[in-house]
C-alpha positions in Angstrom: 137.4 202.1 195.7 138.7 200.2 192.6 141.3 197.5 192.9 144.9 198.8 193.4 147.1 198.4 190.2 149.5 196.0 192.0 146.6 193.8 193.0 145.1 193.9 189.5 148.5 192.9 188.1 148.8 190.0 190.5 145.2 188.9 189.6 146.2 189.0 185.9 149.3 186.8 186.5 147.3 184.4 188.6 144.1 184.1 186.6 144.5 185.2 182.9 145.7 181.8 181.5 142.9 179.9 183.2 140.3 182.5 182.2 141.5 182.4 178.6 141.0 178.6 178.5 137.5 179.0 179.9 136.7 181.8 177.5 137.8 179.6 174.5 135.5 176.9 175.7 132.6 179.4 175.4 133.6 181.0 172.1 135.6 183.6 170.3 137.0 186.3 170.5 138.2 184.8 173.8 141.2 187.1 174.1 139.1 190.2 173.7 136.6 189.0 176.2 139.3 188.3 178.8 140.8 191.8 178.3 137.4 193.4 178.5 136.7 191.5 181.8 140.0 192.8 183.3 139.2 196.3 182.2 135.9 196.1 184.0 137.6 194.6 187.0 139.9 197.6 187.1 136.9 199.9 187.2 134.8 197.8 189.6 134.2 199.5 192.9 134.3 197.8 195.3 136.4 194.9 194.0 134.6 191.6 194.1 135.2 189.1 196.9 136.2 186.4 194.5 137.8 188.1 191.5 138.3 185.0 189.5 134.7 183.9 189.6 133.7 187.4 188.9 136.0 187.5 185.9 134.6 184.2 184.6 131.1 185.5 184.8 131.9 188.8 183.1 133.9 187.0 180.3 131.1 184.5 179.8 128.4 187.1 179.7 130.5 189.2 177.2 131.0 186.3 174.9 127.4 185.4 175.0 126.4 189.0 174.3 128.8 189.2 171.4 127.5 185.9 170.1 123.9 187.1 170.2 124.9 190.4 168.5 126.7 188.5 165.8 123.7 186.2 165.1 121.5 189.2 164.8 124.0 191.0 162.5 124.4 187.9 160.3 120.7 187.6 160.0 120.5 191.2 158.9 123.4 190.9 156.5 122.5 187.3 155.5 126.2 186.6 155.6 127.8 183.2 156.0 128.3 181.7 159.4 131.7 181.9 160.9 133.3 178.8 162.4 134.7 179.5 165.8 137.9 177.8 166.8 138.3 177.5 170.5 141.1 176.2 172.5 143.7 176.4 169.8 147.1 177.8 170.7 146.8 176.5 174.3 147.4 172.8 173.5 150.9 173.2 174.8 149.4 173.7 178.3 147.9 170.2 178.3 150.3 167.7 179.7 148.5 164.5 179.1 148.9 161.2 177.4 145.9 162.2 175.2 146.5 164.2 172.1 145.4 167.8 172.7 143.8 168.1 169.3 141.8 164.9 169.9 140.6 166.3 173.2 139.7 169.6 171.6 137.7 168.0 168.9 135.9 165.8 171.4 135.1 168.8 173.6 133.6 170.6 170.6 131.2 167.7 170.2 129.8 168.1 173.7 126.8 170.2 174.6 127.9 173.8 175.2 127.0 173.7 178.9 129.0 170.5 179.4 132.0 171.8 177.6 131.9 175.1 179.6 131.5 173.3 182.9 134.3 170.8 182.2 136.7 173.6 181.2 135.8 175.8 184.2 136.2 172.9 186.6 139.4 171.3 185.2 141.3 174.1 183.7 139.7 177.1 185.5 139.8 175.2 188.8 136.5 176.6 189.8 134.4 174.9 192.5 130.9 173.7 191.6 129.5 176.5 193.7 131.4 179.0 191.6 130.4 177.3 188.4 126.8 177.3 189.6 126.9 181.0 190.1 128.5 181.6 186.7 126.0 179.3 184.9 123.0 180.5 186.9 122.1 177.0 188.1 122.3 174.9 191.2 125.5 173.3 192.4 123.9 169.9 191.8 123.0 170.8 188.2 126.6 172.0 187.7 127.9 168.7 189.1 125.5 166.6 187.0 126.5 168.6 183.9 130.2 168.0 184.6 129.6 164.3 185.3 127.6 163.7 182.1 130.3 165.6 180.1 133.1 163.6 181.6 131.2 160.3 181.0 130.8 161.3 177.3 134.5 162.0 177.1 135.3 158.7 178.8 133.2 156.8 176.3 135.1 158.6 173.5 138.6 157.9 174.9 138.1 154.6 176.7 136.8 152.2 174.1 134.8 149.1 175.2 136.1 145.6 174.7 133.9 145.3 171.7 135.4 148.3 170.0 138.4 147.7 167.7 140.7 150.3 166.5 141.7 152.4 169.5 140.1 155.7 170.3 137.5 155.8 167.5 134.0 156.3 168.7 131.0 154.4 167.3 
Protein backbone atom coordinates (compact mmCIF):
# COMPACT_ATOMS: atom_id res chain seq x y z
CA UNK A 1 0.00 0.00 0.00
CA UNK A 2 1.40 3.45 -0.92
CA UNK A 3 2.37 6.01 1.70
CA UNK A 4 -0.67 7.82 3.19
CA UNK A 5 -1.03 11.48 2.06
CA UNK A 6 -0.46 12.88 5.57
CA UNK A 7 2.75 10.89 5.98
CA UNK A 8 3.89 11.99 2.52
CA UNK A 9 3.25 15.64 3.48
CA UNK A 10 5.24 15.22 6.70
CA UNK A 11 8.08 13.61 4.77
CA UNK A 12 8.05 16.59 2.38
CA UNK A 13 8.25 19.07 5.28
CA UNK A 14 11.01 17.10 6.99
CA UNK A 15 13.15 16.21 3.97
CA UNK A 16 12.60 18.49 0.97
CA UNK A 17 15.09 21.25 1.89
CA UNK A 18 17.91 18.81 2.67
CA UNK A 19 17.12 16.80 -0.44
CA UNK A 20 17.22 19.93 -2.60
CA UNK A 21 20.68 20.82 -1.27
CA UNK A 22 21.93 17.34 -2.07
CA UNK A 23 20.35 17.47 -5.51
CA UNK A 24 22.03 20.79 -6.27
CA UNK A 25 25.36 19.25 -5.34
CA UNK A 26 24.76 16.62 -8.00
CA UNK A 27 23.40 18.83 -10.77
CA UNK A 28 20.48 20.58 -12.32
CA UNK A 29 17.46 20.61 -12.65
CA UNK A 30 17.55 19.87 -8.92
CA UNK A 31 14.02 21.07 -8.15
CA UNK A 32 12.55 18.88 -10.87
CA UNK A 33 14.46 15.83 -9.65
CA UNK A 34 13.26 16.37 -6.07
CA UNK A 35 9.67 16.68 -7.23
CA UNK A 36 10.02 13.57 -9.39
CA UNK A 37 11.42 11.64 -6.41
CA UNK A 38 8.47 12.64 -4.23
CA UNK A 39 6.04 11.63 -6.98
CA UNK A 40 7.71 8.23 -7.12
CA UNK A 41 7.56 7.99 -3.34
CA UNK A 42 3.82 8.67 -3.45
CA UNK A 43 3.42 5.68 -5.80
CA UNK A 44 5.94 3.41 -4.05
CA UNK A 45 4.30 0.34 -2.58
CA UNK A 46 5.25 -0.59 0.04
CA UNK A 47 6.88 2.63 1.26
CA UNK A 48 10.64 2.37 1.88
CA UNK A 49 11.94 1.77 5.40
CA UNK A 50 14.11 4.90 5.20
CA UNK A 51 12.24 7.39 3.01
CA UNK A 52 14.98 10.05 3.05
CA UNK A 53 17.74 7.70 1.91
CA UNK A 54 15.37 6.32 -0.73
CA UNK A 55 14.58 9.86 -1.93
CA UNK A 56 18.29 10.72 -2.13
CA UNK A 57 18.94 7.62 -4.22
CA UNK A 58 16.02 8.28 -6.58
CA UNK A 59 16.93 11.97 -6.93
CA UNK A 60 20.58 11.19 -7.62
CA UNK A 61 19.73 8.50 -10.15
CA UNK A 62 17.25 10.81 -11.89
CA UNK A 63 19.78 13.61 -12.17
CA UNK A 64 22.46 11.26 -13.46
CA UNK A 65 20.03 9.83 -16.00
CA UNK A 66 19.05 13.33 -17.17
CA UNK A 67 22.72 14.28 -17.37
CA UNK A 68 23.53 11.26 -19.54
CA UNK A 69 20.50 11.97 -21.74
CA UNK A 70 21.58 15.59 -22.10
CA UNK A 71 25.09 14.60 -23.08
CA UNK A 72 23.77 12.25 -25.73
CA UNK A 73 21.36 14.92 -26.99
CA UNK A 74 24.08 17.57 -27.16
CA UNK A 75 26.32 15.19 -29.07
CA UNK A 76 23.52 14.61 -31.54
CA UNK A 77 22.69 18.27 -31.84
CA UNK A 78 26.30 19.41 -31.50
CA UNK A 79 25.00 22.20 -29.33
CA UNK A 80 26.91 24.19 -26.80
CA UNK A 81 27.50 22.90 -23.31
CA UNK A 82 25.32 24.34 -20.63
CA UNK A 83 26.85 25.45 -17.40
CA UNK A 84 25.05 24.07 -14.39
CA UNK A 85 24.74 26.25 -11.33
CA UNK A 86 24.12 24.31 -8.19
CA UNK A 87 23.51 25.46 -4.72
CA UNK A 88 22.40 28.96 -5.69
CA UNK A 89 19.39 30.36 -3.90
CA UNK A 90 20.08 28.34 -0.77
CA UNK A 91 23.03 30.36 0.53
CA UNK A 92 20.68 31.96 3.05
CA UNK A 93 20.48 28.56 4.73
CA UNK A 94 24.18 28.58 5.50
CA UNK A 95 24.84 30.18 8.84
CA UNK A 96 28.58 30.28 8.86
CA UNK A 97 31.48 32.66 9.16
CA UNK A 98 32.47 31.62 5.64
CA UNK A 99 30.95 33.39 2.70
CA UNK A 100 28.39 31.05 1.11
CA UNK A 101 29.48 32.02 -2.40
CA UNK A 102 33.10 31.16 -1.59
CA UNK A 103 32.06 27.78 -0.19
CA UNK A 104 29.91 27.13 -3.25
CA UNK A 105 32.78 27.94 -5.59
CA UNK A 106 35.17 25.77 -3.58
CA UNK A 107 32.71 22.87 -3.60
CA UNK A 108 32.40 23.16 -7.39
CA UNK A 109 36.15 22.60 -7.65
CA UNK A 110 35.98 19.29 -5.79
CA UNK A 111 35.64 15.94 -7.44
CA UNK A 112 31.93 15.21 -8.07
CA UNK A 113 31.90 12.28 -5.62
CA UNK A 114 33.56 14.36 -2.90
CA UNK A 115 31.10 17.20 -3.40
CA UNK A 116 28.11 14.86 -3.30
CA UNK A 117 29.30 13.02 -0.19
CA UNK A 118 30.05 16.26 1.67
CA UNK A 119 26.63 17.72 0.89
CA UNK A 120 24.85 14.45 1.74
CA UNK A 121 26.70 14.22 5.05
CA UNK A 122 26.66 17.85 6.21
CA UNK A 123 23.44 19.24 4.78
CA UNK A 124 21.54 16.04 4.11
CA UNK A 125 22.53 14.61 7.50
CA UNK A 126 22.92 11.15 6.01
CA UNK A 127 25.00 8.53 7.79
CA UNK A 128 27.99 7.03 6.01
CA UNK A 129 25.99 3.81 5.72
CA UNK A 130 23.19 5.67 3.89
CA UNK A 131 25.70 7.53 1.72
CA UNK A 132 27.39 4.23 0.84
CA UNK A 133 24.05 2.81 -0.28
CA UNK A 134 23.29 5.88 -2.40
CA UNK A 135 26.76 5.98 -3.95
CA UNK A 136 26.97 2.18 -4.35
CA UNK A 137 30.21 1.92 -2.43
CA UNK A 138 31.42 0.72 0.97
CA UNK A 139 31.00 2.78 4.14
CA UNK A 140 34.76 3.14 4.38
CA UNK A 141 34.96 4.46 0.82
CA UNK A 142 32.20 6.96 1.59
CA UNK A 143 34.08 8.04 4.73
CA UNK A 144 37.42 8.35 2.89
CA UNK A 145 35.76 10.36 0.12
CA UNK A 146 34.23 12.68 2.74
CA UNK A 147 37.56 13.06 4.58
CA UNK A 148 39.52 13.82 1.42
CA UNK A 149 36.93 16.40 0.34
CA UNK A 150 36.94 18.04 3.77
CA UNK A 151 40.74 18.15 3.75
CA UNK A 152 40.67 19.84 0.35
CA UNK A 153 38.18 22.40 1.69
CA UNK A 154 40.34 22.96 4.78
CA UNK A 155 43.38 23.63 2.60
CA UNK A 156 41.31 26.19 0.70
CA UNK A 157 39.94 28.03 3.74
CA UNK A 158 42.71 27.54 6.32
CA UNK A 159 45.82 29.01 4.71
CA UNK A 160 49.23 27.89 5.91
CA UNK A 161 51.57 30.25 7.69
CA UNK A 162 53.51 30.69 4.41
CA UNK A 163 50.38 31.90 2.62
CA UNK A 164 49.75 35.63 2.53
CA UNK A 165 46.47 37.19 1.63
CA UNK A 166 43.77 35.31 3.50
CA UNK A 167 41.67 32.63 1.86
CA UNK A 168 43.35 32.57 -1.52
CA UNK A 169 44.55 29.16 -2.57
CA UNK A 170 47.89 28.53 -4.20
